[in-house]
Jmol script that loads the backbone (N, CA, C; Angstrom):
load data "model"
ATOM      1  N   UNK A   1       0.990  -1.224   0.041  1.00  0.00           N
ATOM      2  CA  UNK A   1      -0.155   0.034   0.072  1.00  0.00           C
ATOM      3  C   UNK A   1       1.159   1.142   0.182  1.00  0.00           C
ATOM      4  N   UNK A   2       0.616   1.962  -0.749  1.00  0.00           N
ATOM      5  CA  UNK A   2       1.303   3.521  -0.943  1.00  0.00           C
ATOM      6  C   UNK A   2       1.321   4.411   0.053  1.00  0.00           C
ATOM      7  N   UNK A   3       2.035   5.254   0.474  1.00  0.00           N
ATOM      8  CA  UNK A   3       2.059   6.552   1.386  1.00  0.00           C
ATOM      9  C   UNK A   3       0.629   7.179   1.182  1.00  0.00           C
ATOM     10  N   UNK A   4       0.305   7.460   0.148  1.00  0.00           N
ATOM     11  CA  UNK A   4      -0.622   8.642  -0.372  1.00  0.00           C
ATOM     12  C   UNK A   4      -1.855   7.411   0.291  1.00  0.00           C
ATOM     13  N   UNK A   5      -1.995   6.451  -0.100  1.00  0.00           N
ATOM     14  CA  UNK A   5      -3.284   5.459   0.138  1.00  0.00           C
ATOM     15  C   UNK A   5      -3.666   5.514   1.718  1.00  0.00           C
ATOM     16  N   UNK A   6      -2.610   4.900   2.658  1.00  0.00           N
ATOM     17  CA  UNK A   6      -2.395   5.113   3.900  1.00  0.00           C
ATOM     18  C   UNK A   6      -2.533   6.266   4.490  1.00  0.00           C
ATOM     19  N   UNK A   7      -2.710   7.337   3.836  1.00  0.00           N
ATOM     20  CA  UNK A   7      -2.833   8.470   4.510  1.00  0.00           C
ATOM     21  C   UNK A   7      -4.364   9.185   4.300  1.00  0.00           C
ATOM     22  N   UNK A   8      -5.073   8.277   3.053  1.00  0.00           N
ATOM     23  CA  UNK A   8      -6.315   8.269   2.964  1.00  0.00           C
ATOM     24  C   UNK A   8      -7.252   7.522   3.502  1.00  0.00           C
ATOM     25  N   UNK A   9      -6.540   6.524   3.788  1.00  0.00           N
ATOM     26  CA  UNK A   9      -7.532   5.365   4.737  1.00  0.00           C
ATOM     27  C   UNK A   9      -7.419   5.771   6.183  1.00  0.00           C
ATOM     28  N   UNK A  10      -6.329   6.336   6.432  1.00  0.00           N
ATOM     29  CA  UNK A  10      -6.276   7.078   8.093  1.00  0.00           C
ATOM     30  C   UNK A  10      -7.259   7.929   7.943  1.00  0.00           C
ATOM     31  N   UNK A  11      -7.240   9.023   7.013  1.00  0.00           N
ATOM     32  CA  UNK A  11      -7.962   9.920   7.070  1.00  0.00           C
ATOM     33  C   UNK A  11      -9.488   9.877   7.392  1.00  0.00           C
ATOM     34  N   UNK A  12     -10.006   8.926   6.263  1.00  0.00           N
ATOM     35  CA  UNK A  12     -11.175   8.422   6.377  1.00  0.00           C
ATOM     36  C   UNK A  12     -11.604   7.892   7.553  1.00  0.00           C
ATOM     37  N   UNK A  13     -10.987   7.015   8.436  1.00  0.00           N
ATOM     38  CA  UNK A  13     -11.320   6.082   9.539  1.00  0.00           C
ATOM     39  C   UNK A  13     -11.417   7.220  10.693  1.00  0.00           C
ATOM     40  N   UNK A  14     -10.590   8.354  10.621  1.00  0.00           N
ATOM     41  CA  UNK A  14     -10.261   9.570  11.866  1.00  0.00           C
ATOM     42  C   UNK A  14     -11.882  10.161  11.440  1.00  0.00           C
ATOM     43  N   UNK A  15     -12.226  10.296  10.404  1.00  0.00           N
ATOM     44  CA  UNK A  15     -13.492  10.695  10.072  1.00  0.00           C
ATOM     45  C   UNK A  15     -14.763   9.924  10.526  1.00  0.00           C
ATOM     46  N   UNK A  16     -14.753   8.766  10.106  1.00  0.00           N
ATOM     47  CA  UNK A  16     -15.715   7.840  10.474  1.00  0.00           C
ATOM     48  C   UNK A  16     -15.910   7.733  12.231  1.00  0.00           C
ATOM     49  N   UNK A  17     -14.531   7.947  12.791  1.00  0.00           N
ATOM     50  CA  UNK A  17     -15.086   8.046  14.439  1.00  0.00           C
ATOM     51  C   UNK A  17     -15.447   9.332  14.583  1.00  0.00           C
ATOM     52  N   UNK A  18     -15.172  10.119  14.191  1.00  0.00           N
ATOM     53  CA  UNK A  18     -15.341  11.738  14.867  1.00  0.00           C
ATOM     54  C   UNK A  18     -16.734  11.868  14.268  1.00  0.00           C
ATOM     55  N   UNK A  19     -17.512  11.574  13.545  1.00  0.00           N
ATOM     56  CA  UNK A  19     -18.751  11.138  12.939  1.00  0.00           C
ATOM     57  C   UNK A  19     -19.448  10.421  13.671  1.00  0.00           C
ATOM     58  N   UNK A  20     -19.416   9.311  13.969  1.00  0.00           N
ATOM     59  CA  UNK A  20     -19.913   8.026  15.012  1.00  0.00           C
ATOM     60  C   UNK A  20     -20.092   8.816  16.323  1.00  0.00           C
ATOM     61  N   UNK A  21     -19.036   9.575  17.077  1.00  0.00           N
ATOM     62  CA  UNK A  21     -19.096  10.166  18.483  1.00  0.00           C
ATOM     63  C   UNK A  21     -20.211  11.352  18.130  1.00  0.00           C
ATOM     64  N   UNK A  22     -20.116  12.241  16.777  1.00  0.00           N
ATOM     65  CA  UNK A  22     -21.265  13.018  16.965  1.00  0.00           C
ATOM     66  C   UNK A  22     -22.648  12.763  17.018  1.00  0.00           C
ATOM     67  N   UNK A  23     -22.840  12.147  16.037  1.00  0.00           N
ATOM     68  CA  UNK A  23     -24.280  11.485  15.928  1.00  0.00           C
ATOM     69  C   UNK A  23     -24.826  10.882  16.801  1.00  0.00           C
ATOM     70  N   UNK A  24     -24.024   9.721  17.360  1.00  0.00           N
ATOM     71  CA  UNK A  24     -24.401   8.564  17.904  1.00  0.00           C
ATOM     72  C   UNK A  24     -24.209   9.223  19.167  1.00  0.00           C
ATOM     73  N   UNK A  25     -23.529   9.983  20.162  1.00  0.00           N
ATOM     74  CA  UNK A  25     -23.375  10.076  21.211  1.00  0.00           C
ATOM     75  C   UNK A  25     -24.268  11.242  21.818  1.00  0.00           C
ATOM     76  N   UNK A  26     -24.457  11.397  23.081  1.00  0.00           N
ATOM     77  CA  UNK A  26     -25.018  12.214  23.728  1.00  0.00           C
ATOM     78  C   UNK A  26     -24.038  12.646  25.013  1.00  0.00           C
ATOM     79  N   UNK A  27     -24.110  13.936  25.087  1.00  0.00           N
ATOM     80  CA  UNK A  27     -23.527  14.725  26.137  1.00  0.00           C
ATOM     81  C   UNK A  27     -24.449  14.912  27.649  1.00  0.00           C
ATOM     82  N   UNK A  28     -24.126  14.352  28.857  1.00  0.00           N
ATOM     83  CA  UNK A  28     -25.265  15.093  29.635  1.00  0.00           C
ATOM     84  C   UNK A  28     -24.247  15.938  30.412  1.00  0.00           C
ATOM     85  N   UNK A  29     -24.943  16.586  31.322  1.00  0.00           N
ATOM     86  CA  UNK A  29     -24.199  17.433  32.156  1.00  0.00           C
ATOM     87  C   UNK A  29     -24.665  17.361  33.778  1.00  0.00           C
ATOM     88  N   UNK A  30     -23.872  17.737  34.540  1.00  0.00           N
ATOM     89  CA  UNK A  30     -23.674  17.556  36.091  1.00  0.00           C
ATOM     90  C   UNK A  30     -23.713  19.004  36.672  1.00  0.00           C
ATOM     91  N   UNK A  31     -24.485  19.500  37.660  1.00  0.00           N
ATOM     92  CA  UNK A  31     -24.296  20.826  38.141  1.00  0.00           C
ATOM     93  C   UNK A  31     -24.580  20.589  39.756  1.00  0.00           C
ATOM     94  N   UNK A  32     -23.903  20.876  40.587  1.00  0.00           N
ATOM     95  CA  UNK A  32     -24.588  20.778  42.118  1.00  0.00           C
ATOM     96  C   UNK A  32     -26.004  21.708  42.263  1.00  0.00           C
ATOM     97  N   UNK A  33     -25.795  22.471  41.334  1.00  0.00           N
ATOM     98  CA  UNK A  33     -27.254  23.514  41.351  1.00  0.00           C
ATOM     99  C   UNK A  33     -28.273  22.761  40.672  1.00  0.00           C
ATOM    100  N   UNK A  34     -28.090  21.844  39.915  1.00  0.00           N
ATOM    101  CA  UNK A  34     -29.066  20.898  38.997  1.00  0.00           C
ATOM    102  C   UNK A  34     -29.903  20.212  39.690  1.00  0.00           C
ATOM    103  N   UNK A  35     -31.142  19.295  39.055  1.00  0.00           N
ATOM    104  CA  UNK A  35     -31.880  18.744  39.378  1.00  0.00           C
ATOM    105  C   UNK A  35     -32.084  17.258  38.770  1.00  0.00           C
ATOM    106  N   UNK A  36     -32.127  16.230  39.604  1.00  0.00           N
ATOM    107  CA  UNK A  36     -32.074  14.861  38.915  1.00  0.00           C
ATOM    108  C   UNK A  36     -33.188  14.481  38.414  1.00  0.00           C
ATOM    109  N   UNK A  37     -34.253  15.285  38.430  1.00  0.00           N
ATOM    110  CA  UNK A  37     -35.549  15.186  37.526  1.00  0.00           C
ATOM    111  C   UNK A  37     -35.614  15.946  36.352  1.00  0.00           C
ATOM    112  N   UNK A  38     -34.695  16.402  35.882  1.00  0.00           N
ATOM    113  CA  UNK A  38     -34.491  17.011  34.658  1.00  0.00           C
ATOM    114  C   UNK A  38     -33.688  16.135  33.501  1.00  0.00           C
ATOM    115  N   UNK A  39     -33.553  16.931  32.454  1.00  0.00           N
ATOM    116  CA  UNK A  39     -33.222  15.818  30.984  1.00  0.00           C
ATOM    117  C   UNK A  39     -31.613  15.519  31.412  1.00  0.00           C
ATOM    118  N   UNK A  40     -30.781  16.670  31.916  1.00  0.00           N
ATOM    119  CA  UNK A  40     -29.483  16.538  32.184  1.00  0.00           C
ATOM    120  C   UNK A  40     -28.621  16.853  30.667  1.00  0.00           C
ATOM    121  N   UNK A  41     -29.503  17.377  29.894  1.00  0.00           N
ATOM    122  CA  UNK A  41     -28.889  17.343  27.887  1.00  0.00           C
ATOM    123  C   UNK A  41     -28.302  18.806  27.986  1.00  0.00           C
ATOM    124  N   UNK A  42     -28.291  19.867  28.852  1.00  0.00           N
ATOM    125  CA  UNK A  42     -27.682  20.947  28.676  1.00  0.00           C
ATOM    126  C   UNK A  42     -27.574  21.422  30.002  1.00  0.00           C
ATOM    127  N   UNK A  43     -26.583  22.318  30.120  1.00  0.00           N
ATOM    128  CA  UNK A  43     -26.183  23.091  31.651  1.00  0.00           C
ATOM    129  C   UNK A  43     -27.571  23.506  32.231  1.00  0.00           C
ATOM    130  N   UNK A  44     -28.715  23.859  31.530  1.00  0.00           N
ATOM    131  CA  UNK A  44     -29.745  24.536  32.119  1.00  0.00           C
ATOM    132  C   UNK A  44     -30.610  23.618  32.559  1.00  0.00           C
ATOM    133  N   UNK A  45     -30.619  22.198  32.076  1.00  0.00           N
ATOM    134  CA  UNK A  45     -31.280  21.150  32.547  1.00  0.00           C
ATOM    135  C   UNK A  45     -30.413  20.320  33.176  1.00  0.00           C
ATOM    136  N   UNK A  46     -29.404  20.623  34.093  1.00  0.00           N
ATOM    137  CA  UNK A  46     -28.532  19.450  34.378  1.00  0.00           C
ATOM    138  C   UNK A  46     -28.754  18.524  35.146  1.00  0.00           C
ATOM    139  N   UNK A  47     -28.094  17.476  35.818  1.00  0.00           N
ATOM    140  CA  UNK A  47     -28.559  16.447  36.750  1.00  0.00           C
ATOM    141  C   UNK A  47     -27.918  17.080  38.143  1.00  0.00           C
ATOM    142  N   UNK A  48     -28.053  17.211  39.084  1.00  0.00           N
ATOM    143  CA  UNK A  48     -27.717  17.266  40.444  1.00  0.00           C
ATOM    144  C   UNK A  48     -26.524  16.259  41.010  1.00  0.00           C
ATOM    145  N   UNK A  49     -26.345  15.183  40.429  1.00  0.00           N
ATOM    146  CA  UNK A  49     -25.319  14.263  41.131  1.00  0.00           C
ATOM    147  C   UNK A  49     -24.817  13.388  39.695  1.00  0.00           C
ATOM    148  N   UNK A  50     -23.476  13.352  39.689  1.00  0.00           N
ATOM    149  CA  UNK A  50     -23.009  12.485  39.080  1.00  0.00           C
ATOM    150  C   UNK A  50     -23.516  11.236  38.703  1.00  0.00           C
ATOM    151  N   UNK A  51     -24.082  10.438  39.995  1.00  0.00           N
ATOM    152  CA  UNK A  51     -24.219   9.133  39.670  1.00  0.00           C
ATOM    153  C   UNK A  51     -25.472   9.233  38.866  1.00  0.00           C
ATOM    154  N   UNK A  52     -26.406   9.842  38.655  1.00  0.00           N
ATOM    155  CA  UNK A  52     -27.615  10.307  37.669  1.00  0.00           C
ATOM    156  C   UNK A  52     -27.216  10.475  36.617  1.00  0.00           C
ATOM    157  N   UNK A  53     -26.067  11.314  36.421  1.00  0.00           N
ATOM    158  CA  UNK A  53     -25.243  11.498  34.919  1.00  0.00           C
ATOM    159  C   UNK A  53     -24.750  10.215  34.441  1.00  0.00           C
ATOM    160  N   UNK A  54     -23.893   9.194  35.435  1.00  0.00           N
ATOM    161  CA  UNK A  54     -23.702   8.343  34.914  1.00  0.00           C
ATOM    162  C   UNK A  54     -24.507   6.822  34.577  1.00  0.00           C
ATOM    163  N   UNK A  55     -25.671   6.789  35.546  1.00  0.00           N
ATOM    164  CA  UNK A  55     -26.657   5.912  35.399  1.00  0.00           C
ATOM    165  C   UNK A  55     -27.723   6.265  33.859  1.00  0.00           C
ATOM    166  N   UNK A  56     -27.511   7.589  33.757  1.00  0.00           N
ATOM    167  CA  UNK A  56     -28.613   8.032  32.453  1.00  0.00           C
ATOM    168  C   UNK A  56     -27.530   7.668  31.027  1.00  0.00           C
ATOM    169  N   UNK A  57     -26.339   8.271  31.214  1.00  0.00           N
ATOM    170  CA  UNK A  57     -25.679   8.178  29.974  1.00  0.00           C
ATOM    171  C   UNK A  57     -25.042   6.473  29.417  1.00  0.00           C
ATOM    172  N   UNK A  58     -24.913   5.852  30.087  1.00  0.00           N
ATOM    173  CA  UNK A  58     -24.799   4.232  29.756  1.00  0.00           C
ATOM    174  C   UNK A  58     -23.524   4.538  28.968  1.00  0.00           C
ATOM    175  N   UNK A  59     -23.462   3.430  27.967  1.00  0.00           N
ATOM    176  CA  UNK A  59     -22.558   3.632  27.098  1.00  0.00           C
ATOM    177  C   UNK A  59     -22.340   4.565  26.138  1.00  0.00           C
ATOM    178  N   UNK A  60     -20.881   4.991  25.520  1.00  0.00           N
ATOM    179  CA  UNK A  60     -20.778   5.538  24.047  1.00  0.00           C
ATOM    180  C   UNK A  60     -21.360   7.388  24.801  1.00  0.00           C
ATOM    181  N   UNK A  61     -21.821   7.555  25.642  1.00  0.00           N
ATOM    182  CA  UNK A  61     -22.172   8.645  25.880  1.00  0.00           C
ATOM    183  C   UNK A  61     -20.858   9.257  26.728  1.00  0.00           C
ATOM    184  N   UNK A  62     -21.160  10.869  26.883  1.00  0.00           N
ATOM    185  CA  UNK A  62     -20.400  11.891  27.803  1.00  0.00           C
ATOM    186  C   UNK A  62     -20.930  12.447  28.848  1.00  0.00           C
ATOM    187  N   UNK A  63     -20.561  12.404  30.114  1.00  0.00           N
ATOM    188  CA  UNK A  63     -20.903  13.241  31.013  1.00  0.00           C
ATOM    189  C   UNK A  63     -19.764  14.142  31.365  1.00  0.00           C
ATOM    190  N   UNK A  64     -20.500  15.595  31.699  1.00  0.00           N
ATOM    191  CA  UNK A  64     -19.790  16.697  32.028  1.00  0.00           C
ATOM    192  C   UNK A  64     -19.970  17.178  33.476  1.00  0.00           C
ATOM    193  N   UNK A  65     -18.789  17.429  34.047  1.00  0.00           N
ATOM    194  CA  UNK A  65     -19.102  18.193  35.417  1.00  0.00           C
ATOM    195  C   UNK A  65     -18.974  19.215  35.714  1.00  0.00           C
ATOM    196  N   UNK A  66     -19.530  19.835  36.596  1.00  0.00           N
ATOM    197  CA  UNK A  66     -19.325  21.245  36.545  1.00  0.00           C
ATOM    198  C   UNK A  66     -18.350  21.363  38.081  1.00  0.00           C
ATOM    199  N   UNK A  67     -17.493  21.772  37.873  1.00  0.00           N
ATOM    200  CA  UNK A  67     -16.194  21.699  39.336  1.00  0.00           C
ATOM    201  C   UNK A  67     -16.767  23.170  39.786  1.00  0.00           C
ATOM    202  N   UNK A  68     -16.673  23.271  41.023  1.00  0.00           N
ATOM    203  CA  UNK A  68     -17.387  24.141  42.055  1.00  0.00           C
ATOM    204  C   UNK A  68     -16.211  24.927  42.716  1.00  0.00           C
TER     205      UNK A  68
END
end "model"
wireframe off; spacefill off
backbone 0.3
color backbone group
């Protein structure tokens, strides 16, 4: 395989991994001032506890935690 072909294949794979994360992944937010009864899908509707974020996120998602 030529060097140029390797670069093209690597770029295509990187693009697919990026798209997969953006399309399929959801980010959930945790803020001590949040509410575990909210959806957690934005800072305005953030969960109050990390455990709720983890339980809701499951696999292949992201939990962002606000540090105070």
